[in-house]
C-alpha positions, 0 to 999 in steps of 0.5 A: 500500499502507498505510504501516501495514503497513510498520511494525515491531511492528505487529498486525492485529485486527478491531473489533466490526463486523469491520473489519480495523485495524493497530495499532502503536507511533506514531513521528516520522513519524506526527505530521501523522496524530496532529494530524489525529486530534485536529483533523479527526476529532474534534469540538470536544466530543470535544476538550473531553472528551480535553483537559478544555477547548477549546484550539488547542494542545492537539492540537499539544501531544499530537502533539509529546508522541506523535511526538517522539524515542523516550522510555523513559517513553512507550508509544503505540499508533495504530490505523489503517484503511487509511491513516487514523489512527482512534485512539490510546492511550498512557501515560506512565511515571514514573521515580520510580513505574515500576509506575504509568502515566498513560493517555490515549486518543482516537478519531476520531468516526465510529470511536466505538462500534466497539470501537476504544478497547477494542481499543487499551487491551487491546494497551496492557495487554500492551505495559505489562505487558511494561515491569513496569507494574501499574496504569493511572491516569487523569483523566477528566470526570464527563460522559465517558460513553464513556470511563467505559463503555470502562473499565467494559466492559474486564474489569479491576477499575476504581476511581474517586474523584470530585473535583468534575467530575473522576473519578480512575480507577485499573485494576490490571493483573492478568495472571491476571485470568480475567474480563479474559481471558474478556471479551477472548475474548468480544469476539474472538468477536463480532468474529470472527463479524461479520467473517464474514458476508459469507463465510458469509451473503452477500447478493450474490456475484461471480465473478471470472475467469468463462470462457465455456468450460464445464468451466472451474473459474469456469464451474463455480462460476458455474453451481453458484451459479445452479443451487443457488438462491442467494437474491442476485444473481450477477455474472460478471466477465471483461473479455473477454465481454459475457455468459456463458450469456445472463447479462451479464458485467461487464469488472471488479468496479468496473463491477457494479451493486452491490458484492458481499459475496463474490467468489469469485476464479477467475483465475490465480495471478500476478493474484490479488493484483490482482484482491484489490486491485480487489475491496478498493477496490470494497468486497468484504468476503470473498474466496474464492481458488481458484487454487494455487501463489502465490509469496511475494510474491503471497502478501504482495500478497494478504494486504495487500490483504485486511487493508488493506480488511478482506476476510476470505479463505478459500484460496487452493488452496480448493475453495470454500464452500457454505452450506445455509441456505434463506435463503442457499443457496450453492453456491460450490464445484467439487467434488461434489455440493451437500451435503444441508441439515442441521446439520453443519458441516465445514471441511477444508484438503485439497479431495480430502478435502472432496469424499470427507467431503461424499459420505460424508456424503450417502450416510449422510444427514448434512446440512451447515450449511456447508462450507468448503474452507480450502485454504492457510489464509492467513487464515479457519481452524478456529478462525474456523469454529468460532466462527461455528458456536458462534453460527449457531443451526444447527449442532450437529455440527462436523467438521474436517479440519486439516493445521496449526495457525496459532494453536493456543492460540487454537483450544483455547480456542475449542474448549474452549468450543464443545465444551461445547454441541456435538460437534466431531470431526477427523481426527488428520492428519500424525502423525509420530515424526521429533520425537523425533530429536536430542532433547537430553533425555527431556522433549523426546524426548516431545514429538513432534507426535502427543503435542502434537496429542493434548495439544490435542485432549484438553484442548479436549474434541475427538474426535480419530479416525484417518480419514476412515472413523473420523470418519464412524462417530463422527459417525453415533453421535454425530449421533443417539444420547444420550451414554452415562453416563462409566462406559462400560459396555456390553451386547453382545447378538448372535444368534451367540456368535462375533460376540458374542465378537468384539464384546466383544474390539472393547469391551475393545481400546476401553477399554469395560467389560463389566459383569455384567448382571441375573440376571432377564434369562435369562427373557426369552431363548429357551431355550439362550440365555445372559444373560452379557455378551455376551449369546447370544440364539441364532438362535431369538430373535425380534423381539418377545423381542429387544425385550424383552431390549433394553428390560430392558437399557435400564432395568436401569442396569447398562449405559450403552450397547448394542451389538447384533450380528445376523448372517444366518440361515435364520430371519432370511429370514422377516420375522416372525422378523427380529431387525432388526424389534426395532431399528426398532420399539423406542421412538423415542430411547432413554435410552442409545446403541445401535449395531448390527453387521449383518455382511452389510451392504456399506457401513461405516456407515449408518442404519436409520430407524425409523417414528418418525423415529429413526435407528439407526447400523449398522456392517459391523464390531464395531471401528467400532461399538465405536470409535464408543461409546468415542468417545462415552464419551469426551465424556461423560467430558469433559462430566462434569467441571467446566471446571476453573480454572488450576491455582495455584502460590503463592509464585513469585518471578517477578522473580528468575526473569526476572533470572536468565534475562535475565543468562543471555542477556545473556552467551549471546545464543544461548541455552544449558543452565544450568549446575547453579548457575543450574538450582538458582536458576531451579527454586527460584524457582518452589518446585520441590523440588530436593534439596539440592546443593552445587557442587564445582569440584575434588576437595577441594571435592567432598569438603568439600562431603560433610562439609557435607552430613553437618553439615546433618544428611544422614548417609547416603551421598552422590551425585557427578554430574560436570558439563561444558558441553553434557552430555546424559545423565549416567548413559549417559555414566558420570558419576554415582557413588553410595552414596558413605560415606567422604571417600576414596570421594568423592576416588576418584570425583572422580579417576575423573571427571578421568581419564574426562572430562579438560579438559571437566570443569568440576566436579561436583555432590554431593547426599545419596542420596534416599529410596526412592520412585517415580522420575517424569519431570516436564519442559516444552518449549516448541513454537514453534507450540503453546506449552509442553507439560508432561510427566509419566512414570514416569521414571529412566534407563529412562524412555524404554524405559518410554514411559509419559507423559501430556501437557498444554499449559500453562497446566494446570488442575486437571482436567489435573493429575488426568488426568495422574496417573491416565492413566499406565499406572503410575498404579497404583504412584502410588496404592498397591498390594501393601501399598505406601502411595500417593505424595504426589499433591498434591506431584506436582500441585505440581511440574506446576503450578509447571512450568506457571507457570514455562514460561508466565511464561518463553517463554525457557524452551526446555526443563526436564527433571527426572529423577528426581522421586523421590515417596514418601508425605511428598513429592517431590523433584527429584535432577537437572534440566537447563534450557535457556534460549533467546531468544524475544519475550514472547507473550500467547496472550490478545492479540487479533490476526489471524494472519499466515501465514509465506508472507505476512510481510514479508521 
């Protein structure tokens, strides 16, 4: 096993060619490896460029400097492939200039131009930022073109100053540099796609563990590959058989005539890791593991083999994979029929769901570009496949069934980019309200698994459905019809009034609009027909009349989609009078989407195929058709809006906030709730509008605080709120007294608290009564998997009863800020109604953007609950807040690294 895998603080990532490297800090145990890097793996010219001359002692000095006893002023990272150190990057942080670090870099010659230097720099940038470094500086030779290209391509601003043959390079490490983030994402995409080539476009395949017994899993996979017409060589590996089905079998992977790109492991779980190690040593680049039930130790060994030997892994517990590209034509799975060739990418975690989905797509006539059964998803995930489909030149529709997310923030960024190019549909599996149980704040109570997932899907533009049936119904429309306009206005046209009304109700339930239609439509319809929406053509309508009606509606600009509902009548038995002909003989591809409902149809959805090749989705139920149109409308709306930049929050004092957090956690290592003073200090450091609050530790202090507020100009009444450690909801505990004007009322309130809460009472907060306004809930909660979730809702003591909330994953964009306000059911109250002025929406947006920035900057912020935030015409102010901190490591969601499944972690 590689010593790199035994290091603490390591991460694995992909080079530009798809090779897996392990990155981690250098230590005394690495001295010989560092020395070998600079002497054996670098040419004399490379050493000259690195050390500004040829010196025998320079490599020794470098090894001593990098691998001596740990120093606070040195950050050093090494990159290993297997046991070989292929490169290092380090920076020295001087005591007198702690925000500037001197950078050095070295990569073995054979690993040049493969992205090793850039990857090392990305990880060093992350580590240096965590130490407070804001600028890298480096001296380079003017002729060192390689290192200058690395700096130029990094994505950060680079400043150069030439001094004779040397160049002084200065690189500011701006944490909010969107250009750098985009460059990192693009490098990650290219590396990911390169690493998947052996899996999804292999030139040769081996099936390991093939039995001679027909019906066994390995035998079935081998047979399907051969019968499916795979274009490359296929080999069977079985140490106990010389041939299988008349073809040679080999005793081991090492004995094969050539190294296969892909190996399908059909061996029992206890020997999977050994088989993977054998494949890795032979040079295999991708594995599909079919076995299930691996123990934790077996899982770790499997993952170590894959990472050590740069193999991408599908599974375990996988059904297999299939690619219909005619240049590949690989059917390496043991599910149902080989998918029809086409342009839909399909990835599922559940093999049973995959079989059912492929059958439905095949019956419908939607072909597949590639199918992957992810299984337990130790390595290859939905995020990887989205990037492959984005780049493969064939896929124009992505269908996902994901039960879990290993790297949801990376998935969200990828999906947000991919959905701009092609529809991405998913089944929202694993919905549960269990997240509400035991929540200690209104914000945490709102952050259920369903809310978090819905926020991810909404922000990424993913079409989320509730079932496989709904997924296929939406895909049927999105795959063949143009998108409607974002407005989502639908004309319902039926040959029977009853079905038209049902369709209109279904559209309303799906949030679609039914506008008034042009008055001249009436003259195109039979006598007795109604031209109001829903249109009732009556059973007397013929194909020609219906076709003219649909054409008129399409070109009227009054509607964005057509929903045509037809029922069988005595007249429709005559082929010349069957209105379905109007659907088949209309124009090839309409300007707006058309969905049809045929009530006598026995299957949920199918296509009607026109003579010109146009395919029209036909549903058996009005609700299904309306839902499909609503999904198309939602996608149109998402595409119509600009991508949006990250919401700005000026004037945040990050340094003070981090000092407050570290100070609290130093005295409370397990974390906990901040007291009122700490809460106010933290929120104020980010410019969050907390009302004036005075802390009082006893009755006399409370009276003095009320008097002080009056002297500050607060002439009205005050509020006194009791506080004790571990307090949850103040109002429910009877810990709030309002409308207090006289000193005697303040004294009486404090005495009531002493009597009610006794020794646990720590003191009270005295505040001025807030001006009237709309009470809102604003908060953020850190999800351990998805990251910070920002929530806005109608607030006050009834917030849980109202259950009117919007949620987005941080960091928020300007688009998110607008959407969170407008999608609340209570939005009309905020926008002004019944003579009431609108609230200051800019102030509400500012609260949300600052909460987003706070949670993004401080991973230790477990939750913050601002309730209520009172919004009025001239601003917004928070009158009560609670903040909980807990120790958590810093996490950079943009840092390139391969996901480590929990089951495969070192124990």
